C-alpha positions in Angstrom: -213.6 -29.1 148.6 -214.3 -32.6 150.2 -214.5 -33.1 153.8 -211.2 -35.3 153.6 -209.3 -32.7 151.7 -210.4 -30.0 154.2 -209.4 -32.1 157.2 -205.9 -32.7 155.4 -205.5 -29.1 155.0 -206.7 -28.2 158.3 -204.3 -30.7 160.0 -201.1 -29.4 158.1 -202.0 -25.9 159.0 -202.4 -26.9 162.9 -198.9 -28.6 162.9 -195.8 -26.5 163.4 -193.6 -25.6 160.4 -189.8 -26.2 160.8 -186.8 -24.5 159.0 -187.2 -24.7 155.2 -190.9 -25.4 155.2 -190.7 -28.9 156.6 -193.1 -30.0 159.2 -191.5 -29.9 162.6 -191.1 -33.0 165.0 -193.6 -32.7 167.6 -192.2 -31.9 171.0 -193.7 -34.9 172.6 -191.9 -37.3 170.2 -188.7 -35.7 171.1 -189.3 -35.8 175.0 -190.2 -39.5 174.5 -186.9 -40.3 172.7 -184.9 -38.7 175.5 -187.0 -40.6 178.1 -186.7 -43.9 176.2 -182.8 -43.5 175.4 -181.5 -44.8 178.7 -183.7 -47.8 178.6 -182.8 -48.7 175.1 -179.2 -48.3 176.0 -179.5 -50.7 179.0 -181.4 -53.2 176.8 -179.1 -53.4 174.1 -176.2 -53.5 176.7 -177.8 -56.5 178.4 -178.1 -58.4 175.2 -174.5 -57.7 174.4 -173.4 -58.8 177.9 -175.4 -62.0 177.5 -173.9 -62.8 173.9 -170.4 -62.2 175.3 -171.0 -64.3 178.4 -172.4 -67.1 176.3 -169.5 -67.2 173.8 -166.9 -66.9 176.6 -168.0 -70.2 178.4 -168.2 -72.1 175.3 -165.1 -73.6 173.3 -163.0 -72.9 171.4 -161.1 -70.3 173.7 -158.9 -67.6 172.4 -156.0 -68.1 174.7 -153.6 -66.2 172.6 -155.6 -63.1 172.4 -156.3 -63.4 176.1 -152.7 -63.4 177.0 -152.1 -60.4 174.7 -154.9 -58.6 176.7 -153.2 -59.3 180.1 -150.3 -57.4 178.8 -152.3 -54.5 177.4 -154.4 -54.3 180.4 -152.2 -55.3 183.3 -148.6 -54.6 182.3 -149.0 -51.5 180.4 -151.2 -49.9 183.1 -148.9 -50.8 186.0 -146.7 -47.6 185.8 -149.7 -45.4 185.7 -151.5 -47.3 188.4 -148.3 -47.3 190.6 -147.6 -43.7 190.3 -151.2 -42.8 191.3 -151.0 -45.1 194.2 -147.8 -43.4 195.3 -149.2 -40.1 194.9 -152.2 -40.7 197.1 -150.1 -42.3 199.8 -148.1 -39.1 200.1 -151.2 -36.8 200.1 -153.4 -39.1 202.4 -150.4 -39.3 204.9 -150.0 -35.4 205.1 -153.6 -34.8 205.4 -154.3 -37.5 207.9 -151.4 -36.4 210.1 -152.5 -32.8 210.1 -155.9 -33.9 211.3 -154.7 -36.5 213.8 -152.5 -34.0 215.3 -155.3 -31.7 216.4 -156.6 -34.5 218.5 -153.1 -35.9 219.7 -153.7 -39.1 217.9 -150.7 -39.2 215.6 -149.9 -42.7 216.8 -153.1 -43.7 214.8 -151.7 -42.6 211.5 -150.4 -45.9 210.3 -153.9 -47.8 211.0 -155.9 -44.9 209.6 -153.8 -44.8 206.4 -153.7 -48.7 205.9 -157.6 -49.0 206.3 -158.3 -46.1 204.1 -156.1 -47.2 201.4 -156.7 -50.9 201.3 -160.4 -50.8 201.9 -161.5 -48.0 199.7 -158.8 -45.5 198.1 -156.8 -48.2 196.4 -159.6 -50.1 194.8 -161.7 -47.0 193.4 -158.5 -45.1 192.3 -157.2 -48.1 190.3 -160.6 -48.5 188.8 -160.8 -44.9 187.7 -157.4 -45.0 186.3 -157.9 -48.0 184.5 -161.2 -46.8 183.2 -159.4 -43.8 181.8 -156.6 -45.6 180.2 -158.1 -49.1 179.2 -161.5 -48.0 178.6 -160.6 -45.5 176.2 -158.1 -47.7 174.4 -160.5 -50.6 174.0 -163.4 -48.3 172.9 -161.2 -46.6 170.3 -159.6 -49.8 169.2 -162.8 -51.6 168.6 -164.6 -48.6 167.0 -161.9 -48.2 164.5 -162.2 -51.9 163.6 -166.0 -51.4 163.3 -166.0 -48.4 161.0 -163.2 -50.0 158.7 -165.3 -53.1 158.5 -162.7 -55.3 160.2 -165.2 -56.8 162.6 -167.2 -57.8 159.6 -164.3 -59.4 158.1 -163.6 -61.3 161.2 -167.2 -62.6 161.3 -167.1 -63.4 157.5 -163.9 -65.5 158.3 -166.1 -67.8 160.6 -164.6 -66.3 163.8 -167.0 -65.0 166.5 -166.2 -61.4 167.2 -167.7 -61.6 170.7 -165.4 -64.5 171.7 -162.2 -63.0 169.9 -162.8 -59.3 170.7 -165.2 -58.9 173.5 -164.6 -61.9 175.8 -161.0 -61.7 175.8 -160.8 -57.9 176.9 -163.5 -58.2 179.5 -161.9 -61.3 181.1 -158.5 -59.6 181.1 -160.0 -56.5 182.8 -161.6 -58.8 185.4 -158.4 -60.7 186.3 -156.2 -57.9 186.2 -157.9 -55.2 188.4 -157.4 -57.1 191.7 -153.6 -57.4 190.9 -153.3 -53.6 189.9 -155.2 -52.9 193.0 -152.6 -54.6 195.1 -149.7 -52.7 193.2 -151.4 -49.5 194.1 -152.1 -50.4 197.7 -148.4 -51.2 198.0 -147.0 -48.1 196.4 -149.4 -46.1 198.5 -148.2 -47.8 201.6 -144.5 -47.4 200.9 -144.9 -43.7 200.0 -146.9 -43.1 203.2 -144.1 -44.7 205.2 -141.6 -42.5 203.5 -143.6 -39.4 204.2 -144.3 -40.3 207.9 -140.5 -40.9 208.3 -139.5 -37.5 207.3 -141.6 -36.3 210.2 -140.4 -38.8 212.9 -138.3 -41.8 212.9 -140.4 -45.0 212.1 -139.1 -48.4 210.4 -141.0 -49.8 207.7 -141.6 -52.9 209.7 -143.0 -50.9 212.7 -145.2 -48.7 210.3 -146.8 -52.0 208.8 -147.2 -53.7 212.1 -149.1 -50.8 213.5 -151.2 -50.4 210.3 -152.2 -54.0 210.3 -152.5 -54.4 214.2 -155.7 -56.4 214.5 -156.6 -56.7 210.9 -157.7 -60.0 209.2 -157.9 -61.1 206.0 -161.7 -60.8 205.9 -161.4 -57.0 206.4 -159.1 -56.6 203.4 -160.0 -59.4 200.8 -163.6 -58.3 199.9 -162.6 -54.6 199.0 -159.8 -55.9 196.9 -161.7 -58.5 195.1 -164.7 -56.2 194.4 -162.5 -54.6 191.8 -163.3 -57.6 189.6 -166.6 -56.1 189.2 -165.2 -52.8 188.4 -163.0 -54.5 185.8 -166.1 -56.3 184.2 -167.9 -52.9 184.1 -165.0 -51.3 182.2 -164.4 -54.1 179.9 -168.1 -54.6 179.0 -169.0 -50.9 178.5 -165.8 -50.1 176.5 -166.5 -53.2 174.2 -170.1 -52.4 173.9 -169.4 -48.8 172.8 -166.7 -49.8 170.4 -168.4 -52.5 168.7 -171.7 -50.6 167.9 -170.0 -47.4 166.6 -171.0 -45.8 163.6 -170.0 -42.4 161.9 -166.3 -42.8 160.8 -163.6 -40.9 162.6 -166.2 -38.7 164.6 -167.7 -42.0 165.9 -164.4 -43.3 167.0 -163.8 -40.4 169.2 -167.3 -40.5 170.6 -167.0 -44.1 171.3 -163.6 -43.6 173.3 -165.1 -40.6 175.3 -168.4 -42.4 176.0 -166.6 -45.3 177.2 -164.5 -43.5 179.8 -167.6 -41.5 181.0 -170.0 -44.3 181.3 -167.5 -46.8 182.7 -166.3 -44.3 185.4 -169.8 -43.4 186.5 -170.9 -47.0 186.6 -167.8 -47.8 188.7 -168.6 -45.2 191.2 -172.4 -46.1 191.4 -171.6 -49.8 191.8 -169.1 -48.9 194.6 -172.0 -47.8 196.6 -173.9 -51.0 196.2 -170.7 -53.2 196.8 -169.7 -51.6 199.8 -173.0 -52.1 201.4 -172.9 -55.8 200.4 -169.6 -55.9 202.0 -170.7 -54.5 205.1 -173.6 -56.7 205.4 -171.9 -60.0 204.5 -168.5 -59.2 206.0 -169.4 -57.2 209.1 
């Protein structure tokens, strides 16, 4: 046997044998794929975001589809967001009242509730609710279009799918999130007043005056408008996962699940950075 043949046989015997007699994938290659997966995802995500942004700012604009997405993202999410805001107002009032009563500071309840709801609870709660409803809907819708080759048909019709499908949905999420946040804040404050009035007589005007005593627009506008960033994250992640789906019906379900999980996680992580930036620029 020649040296070349002996070397080939020797190397084959030294590599692990997998099920069915196939050569197993080296453990190092599997580890490298796991390590590289997040970087690959962020790279593809960045390319997708840049393509969508470039097409979103160049004519022609899809005004009709944008208006339809306003209804899908905003109007149809309003009942769920309002219900969540109302529930958090009741729970927050009861919990805060019990805590303040221990220190004899029940008179500070309206201020504590208003600042907690408007500055943090309202924005993050709205973003998570919308991520669950809208994120899953966009991911599943675009994934279904992808696996059924509708997106390819749109592209063959000389229509840019990034402009028609992605840009309109992302823009709708960006513009609707602050409005939905205001609705959630309003419902939370109303139910908070109703809950407090069951313990002691207090008018809505008195509750609002005490809650916003000494407050300025500078204190409340940045937390509300930071939800536009949350909307951008939710819309972009959902569109990205939907438009790159493969694998038929299984891929559609995977895209919907991944859209909700990743958008919710990124919303929470970005909130940490945004809160820090707000404290720096709006002390």
